[in-house]
C-alpha positions as CSV (number, residue, x, y, z in Angstrom):
1,M,0.1,0.1,0.1
2,L,3.0,2.3,0.8
3,T,4.6,1.7,-2.6
4,Y,1.1,2.6,-4.3
5,T,0.8,6.0,-2.6
6,L,4.4,6.9,-3.5
7,T,3.9,6.1,-7.4
8,I,0.7,8.2,-7.3
9,G,2.6,11.2,-5.7
10,A,5.3,10.8,-8.4
11,I,3.0,11.1,-11.0
12,L,1.1,13.8,-9.6
13,T,4.3,15.6,-9.0
14,G,5.5,15.0,-12.8
15,C,2.2,16.0,-14.1
16,D,2.3,19.4,-12.0
17,K,5.8,20.1,-13.2
18,K,5.8,23.2,-15.6
19,E,8.2,23.3,-18.6
20,E,10.5,26.2,-18.3
21,F,11.2,28.6,-21.4
22,T,13.6,31.5,-21.8
23,K,14.6,34.0,-24.5
24,P,17.9,34.3,-25.6
25,Q,20.2,37.0,-24.2
26,V,22.5,39.6,-26.1
27,K,25.6,39.6,-24.0
28,P,29.6,39.7,-24.2
29,L,30.8,36.0,-24.3
30,V,34.3,34.8,-24.0
31,E,35.6,31.3,-25.0
32,A,38.7,30.5,-23.0
33,V,41.1,27.5,-21.9
34,Y,41.7,27.2,-18.4
35,A,45.7,26.8,-17.6
36,S,47.5,26.9,-14.2
37,G,51.2,27.7,-13.8
38,I,53.8,29.8,-12.3
39,I,55.7,33.2,-12.7
40,V,59.2,32.6,-13.8
41,S,61.9,35.2,-14.0
42,E,63.5,35.9,-17.4
43,N,66.9,34.1,-17.7
44,E,66.1,32.0,-14.6
45,Y,68.7,29.1,-14.3
46,Q,70.1,27.0,-11.5
47,A,74.0,27.7,-10.8
48,F,75.9,24.3,-10.7
49,A,79.2,23.3,-9.0
50,Q,81.7,22.1,-11.5
51,V,83.9,20.5,-9.1
52,D,84.2,18.7,-5.6
53,G,85.4,20.4,-2.6
54,Y,84.1,22.5,0.3
55,V,82.4,26.2,0.3
56,A,85.5,28.3,1.5
57,D,83.5,31.5,1.2
58,K,79.8,32.1,0.3
59,Q,79.6,35.7,-1.3
60,V,76.0,36.3,-1.9
61,Q,72.7,36.0,0.1
62,A,68.9,35.2,-1.3
63,G,67.7,38.5,-2.5
64,D,71.1,40.1,-3.1
65,P,71.5,41.8,-6.9
66,V,74.4,40.4,-8.9
67,K,76.1,41.3,-12.1
68,K,77.2,38.8,-14.9
69,G,80.7,37.7,-13.6
70,D,80.3,38.3,-10.0
71,A,81.5,35.7,-7.8
72,L,78.7,33.4,-6.0
73,Y,80.6,30.8,-4.1
74,I,84.4,30.2,-3.6
75,I,85.3,26.4,-3.7
76,Q,88.2,25.0,-2.3
77,A,90.1,21.6,-2.6
78,D,93.5,20.9,-1.3
79,Q,94.9,19.1,-4.1
80,Q,93.7,21.9,-6.8
81,T,95.2,24.5,-4.5
82,A,98.6,22.5,-4.5
83,R,98.3,22.0,-8.2
84,Y,97.9,25.5,-8.9
85,R,100.7,26.7,-6.6
86,I,103.3,24.2,-8.3
87,A,102.1,25.4,-11.6
88,R,102.4,29.0,-10.8
89,E,105.7,28.6,-9.3
90,N,107.2,26.8,-12.2
91,Y,105.6,29.3,-14.7
92,E,107.4,32.1,-12.7
93,L,110.9,30.1,-12.4
94,A,110.7,29.7,-16.3
95,L,109.6,33.1,-16.8
96,K,112.5,34.3,-14.7
97,N,115.1,32.0,-16.6
98,F,114.2,33.2,-20.0
99,S,113.8,37.0,-19.1
100,E,116.3,39.5,-20.1
101,N,117.8,39.4,-16.7
102,S,118.1,35.5,-16.7
103,P,121.1,34.5,-14.7
104,V,121.2,31.2,-16.6
105,L,121.5,33.1,-19.9
106,A,123.8,35.5,-18.5
107,E,126.4,33.2,-17.2
108,L,126.2,31.5,-20.9
109,K,126.2,34.7,-22.5
110,A,129.6,35.8,-20.5
111,A,131.0,32.3,-21.4
112,L,130.4,33.0,-25.1
113,T,131.8,36.6,-24.8
114,T,135.0,35.2,-23.3
115,A,135.4,32.6,-25.7
116,R,134.8,35.1,-28.6
117,T,137.6,37.2,-27.2
118,K,140.2,34.5,-26.8
119,M,139.3,33.2,-30.3
120,L,139.8,36.5,-31.8
121,F,142.8,37.3,-29.7
122,D,144.2,33.8,-30.7
123,S,143.2,34.1,-34.5
124,T,145.4,37.8,-34.5
125,N,148.5,35.7,-33.3
126,F,147.9,33.1,-35.5
127,V,148.0,35.5,-38.5
128,R,151.1,37.4,-36.8
129,Y,153.0,34.2,-36.6
130,S,151.9,33.1,-40.2
131,N,153.5,36.1,-41.6
132,L,156.4,35.7,-39.4
133,L,156.9,31.9,-40.7
134,N,156.6,33.2,-44.2
135,N,159.4,35.8,-43.7
136,N,161.5,32.8,-41.8
137,A,161.0,35.2,-38.6
138,T,159.7,32.4,-36.5
139,S,160.2,28.6,-35.9
140,R,157.7,26.2,-37.3
141,A,157.0,24.8,-33.6
142,E,156.0,28.4,-32.6
143,Y,153.7,28.6,-35.5
144,D,151.9,25.3,-34.8
145,R,151.7,26.2,-31.2
146,M,149.7,29.4,-32.3
147,K,147.8,27.6,-34.6
148,L,146.7,25.0,-32.1
149,L,145.9,27.6,-29.6
150,Y,143.6,29.2,-32.2
151,E,141.8,26.0,-33.4
152,N,141.0,25.2,-29.6
153,S,139.7,28.7,-28.9
154,K,137.7,28.6,-31.9
155,S,136.3,25.1,-31.0
156,D,135.5,26.7,-27.4
157,F,133.9,29.5,-29.0
158,L,131.6,27.4,-31.2
159,S,130.8,25.1,-28.2
160,A,129.8,28.0,-26.1
161,E,127.7,29.4,-29.0
162,S,126.0,26.1,-29.5
163,R,125.5,25.6,-25.6
164,Y,123.8,29.2,-25.4
165,K,121.7,28.6,-28.5
166,R,120.7,25.3,-27.2
167,T,119.9,26.4,-23.6
168,Y,117.9,29.6,-25.1
169,D,115.8,27.0,-27.1
170,Q,115.1,24.8,-24.2
171,L,114.5,27.6,-21.6
172,Q,112.0,29.2,-24.3
173,L,110.5,25.6,-24.6
174,D,110.0,25.2,-20.8
175,L,108.5,28.7,-20.6
176,R,105.9,28.0,-23.1
177,N,105.2,24.3,-21.3
178,A,104.9,26.0,-18.0
179,E,102.7,28.8,-19.3
180,N,100.4,26.3,-20.8
181,Q,100.4,24.1,-17.7
182,F,99.8,27.4,-15.5
183,R,96.7,28.2,-17.8
184,I,95.3,24.8,-17.7
185,A,95.9,25.0,-13.7
186,R,94.3,28.8,-13.6
187,D,91.5,27.6,-15.8
188,E,90.9,24.7,-13.5
189,S,90.9,26.9,-10.6
190,D,88.5,29.3,-12.0
191,R,85.9,26.3,-12.1
192,Y,86.4,26.5,-8.0
193,T,84.8,29.9,-8.3
194,I,81.2,29.9,-9.3
195,R,80.2,33.1,-10.9
196,S,76.9,34.9,-12.1
197,Q,75.8,34.2,-15.6
198,V,73.2,37.2,-15.8
199,D,72.6,40.6,-14.5
200,G,69.8,40.2,-12.1
201,L,69.1,38.5,-8.7
202,V,69.6,35.7,-6.5
203,F,66.3,34.0,-5.8
204,K,67.8,31.2,-3.7
205,T,71.1,29.8,-2.1
206,L,71.4,26.3,-1.3
207,K,74.9,25.9,0.3
208,E,76.5,27.3,3.3
209,K,80.4,28.3,4.1
210,G,82.1,24.8,5.2
211,E,79.7,22.9,3.8
212,L,80.9,19.9,1.1
213,I,79.9,20.1,-2.4
214,K,80.1,17.7,-4.8
215,R,80.3,18.4,-9.2
216,N,76.9,19.1,-10.4
217,D,75.3,20.2,-7.0
218,V,72.7,23.0,-7.6
219,V,74.2,26.0,-5.3
220,A,71.9,28.8,-6.2
221,V,69.1,29.9,-8.5
222,L,69.3,33.3,-10.2
223,G,67.5,35.3,-12.9
224,S,66.4,38.8,-14.0
225,A,65.1,41.1,-11.4
226,N,62.8,43.2,-13.5
227,S,61.5,40.8,-16.5
228,F,59.1,38.1,-15.4
229,Y,57.2,35.6,-17.8
230,L,54.1,33.0,-17.3
231,Q,55.0,29.2,-17.4
232,L,51.7,27.5,-17.9
233,N,50.2,24.1,-18.1
234,V,47.7,23.3,-20.7
235,D,45.5,20.2,-20.7
236,E,46.5,17.9,-23.9
237,L,42.9,18.0,-25.0
238,D,43.0,21.8,-25.2
239,I,46.7,22.5,-26.8
240,Q,45.2,22.2,-30.5
241,R,43.4,25.3,-29.7
242,I,46.3,27.3,-28.5
243,R,48.2,29.8,-31.0
244,V,50.8,32.2,-30.1
245,G,49.6,35.9,-29.9
246,Q,46.5,34.9,-27.9
247,P,45.5,37.0,-25.0
248,V,45.7,35.6,-21.6
249,V,43.8,36.8,-18.3
250,V,45.7,36.0,-15.2
251,K,44.9,35.8,-11.3
252,V,48.1,35.3,-9.2
253,D,47.5,34.2,-5.9
254,A,50.0,36.7,-4.2
255,Y,47.8,39.7,-5.9
256,P,44.2,38.5,-5.1
257,D,42.9,42.2,-6.0
258,R,44.5,42.3,-9.3
259,I,44.1,41.0,-12.7
260,F,47.0,40.8,-15.0
261,K,47.1,40.4,-18.9
262,A,49.6,38.5,-20.9
263,V,50.2,37.0,-24.3
264,V,50.9,33.6,-25.3
265,S,54.7,33.9,-26.8
266,K,55.5,30.3,-26.9
267,I,54.1,26.6,-27.2
268,Y,56.3,23.7,-26.4
269,P,55.7,20.5,-28.5
270,L,56.5,17.9,-25.9
271,V,53.7,16.7,-23.5
272,D,54.8,16.5,-19.6
273,A,54.1,12.8,-19.2
274,R,53.4,13.3,-15.3
275,Q,50.6,16.0,-15.5
276,Q,49.7,15.3,-19.0
277,A,49.7,18.6,-20.3
278,F,51.5,21.0,-22.7
279,R,53.9,23.6,-21.5
280,V,53.1,27.2,-22.7
281,D,54.8,30.2,-22.2
282,A,53.2,33.8,-21.9
283,T,54.5,37.4,-21.8
284,L,53.3,39.8,-19.3
285,N,51.9,43.0,-20.7
286,E,52.7,44.7,-17.4
287,K,55.0,44.9,-14.6
288,L,54.7,42.6,-11.4
289,P,54.5,44.5,-8.2
290,G,57.3,42.8,-6.7
291,N,60.5,40.6,-7.4
292,F,59.2,37.1,-6.8
293,S,59.7,34.0,-8.8
294,G,57.4,30.9,-8.6
295,L,54.4,32.5,-7.6
296,A,51.3,30.5,-8.3
297,L,48.7,31.6,-10.9
298,E,45.7,30.5,-12.7
299,A,45.0,31.8,-16.1
300,N,42.3,32.1,-19.1
301,I,43.7,31.6,-22.7
302,I,41.3,33.8,-24.6
303,I,40.4,31.5,-27.7
304,R,37.5,34.1,-29.3
305,E,35.2,36.4,-28.0
306,N,32.0,38.2,-29.2
307,P,30.8,41.5,-27.3
308,N,27.3,41.1,-28.8
309,A,26.5,37.5,-28.8
310,L,23.2,35.7,-28.9
311,V,23.4,33.3,-25.8
312,I,21.2,30.6,-24.4
313,P,21.8,28.4,-21.1
314,K,24.0,25.3,-22.4
315,S,21.2,23.3,-20.7
316,A,19.0,24.2,-23.3
317,L,21.2,22.5,-26.1
318,L,20.1,18.9,-27.2
319,P,22.2,16.4,-29.0
320,G,22.8,17.4,-32.6
321,D,23.0,20.9,-31.7
322,S,19.3,21.7,-31.6
323,V,16.7,23.4,-29.4
324,I,13.1,23.1,-28.4
325,I,11.3,26.6,-29.0
326,R,7.5,27.5,-28.4
327,S,5.5,29.3,-30.9
328,E,1.9,30.1,-31.0
329,S,1.2,26.8,-32.7
330,G,3.0,24.7,-30.2
331,T,6.7,23.4,-29.6
332,Q,9.1,22.1,-32.0
333,K,12.8,21.3,-32.5
334,V,15.0,23.8,-34.3
335,K,18.5,23.2,-35.5
336,I,21.0,25.7,-34.7
337,I,24.6,26.5,-35.5
338,R,26.6,27.4,-32.5
339,G,29.6,29.5,-31.7
340,I,31.5,30.4,-28.4
341,T,30.9,27.4,-26.1
342,T,31.5,28.0,-22.2
343,L,30.7,25.8,-19.2
344,D,27.2,27.4,-18.8
345,E,26.4,29.2,-22.1
346,V,26.3,28.8,-25.9
347,E,26.4,31.2,-28.5
348,V,24.1,31.0,-31.0
349,L,25.0,32.0,-34.7
350,T,21.8,30.9,-36.8
351,G,18.6,29.1,-35.9
352,I,16.9,31.4,-33.8
353,D,16.5,35.1,-33.0
354,S,16.5,36.9,-29.4
355,E,12.7,36.9,-29.5
356,A,12.4,32.9,-29.3
357,L,11.0,31.1,-26.4
358,V,13.8,28.3,-25.7
359,K,13.1,25.3,-23.6
360,N,15.7,25.0,-20.7
361,N,16.0,21.4,-20.3
């Protein structure tokens, strides 16, 4: 009996329900794709350590402005310090040995000068004794003695000259090698100083003085202090609708009372497998109030808009893009062509006008 009563009540309720009809409205309508994301500093990057060691000195703190080339961290390793010191000392010694005041070359040059002077002296005596021998004014033994002295002094001169040239070339080669080794050690040592690659701001530091550090460790995050862009995540179902140049309306969590505007600047062709979304970048049309990177945001990418759209509730749309309208002759189904579609509303391009009474299902 209870079941019967409920059934009759349901039937009566269904009969009393009135069909709701409404007129289309002319109003602005915007079709947009939703995207979440963050604000990122222009030229933002992570600074990595290129060597193993420990932090000997930390030159910056989070929030500090930097210029390109400024030192961020000084890393020290005992072995590298020793290699650099040895290479520098070898270079300085090689430079001293090959300089204009080189003691090694000065000694050899003095010996060469002495040998040349003796050779010239003995040469003069040899010529004099040759003339005396021709005039029978000296003995053959004295002539042979002067000849032997000259030949010995000439041989000593040639040996001294050869020794000087050989030493000169060797010292020049030693200097070149020492310079190359010092340059390599200096370049290696330069990697122990981590420097900024941009003019901008230090957003984050991750190492402190005295901490151990390994190659490829991230030590800081840096970027531009005055230029930011949007890094958006767009669902893979919507990516085909996105184009470079489309306007973007942005709401940033940190600035709840402001709406920012941007423009799509780049669409990345690779989907993020973890989020099943594509990365889309957008350029802000205005400057942010503060220098903060990583702020969360929500955005609507404007696909198309019509300031005077003929709009009906989306609930009035039937499968096949048709609606039920009521006229003096009764109700009938009418085919329409729709335009912009949102979650709640549909733009009608053709099929009905603003005076039609449309059934809201």
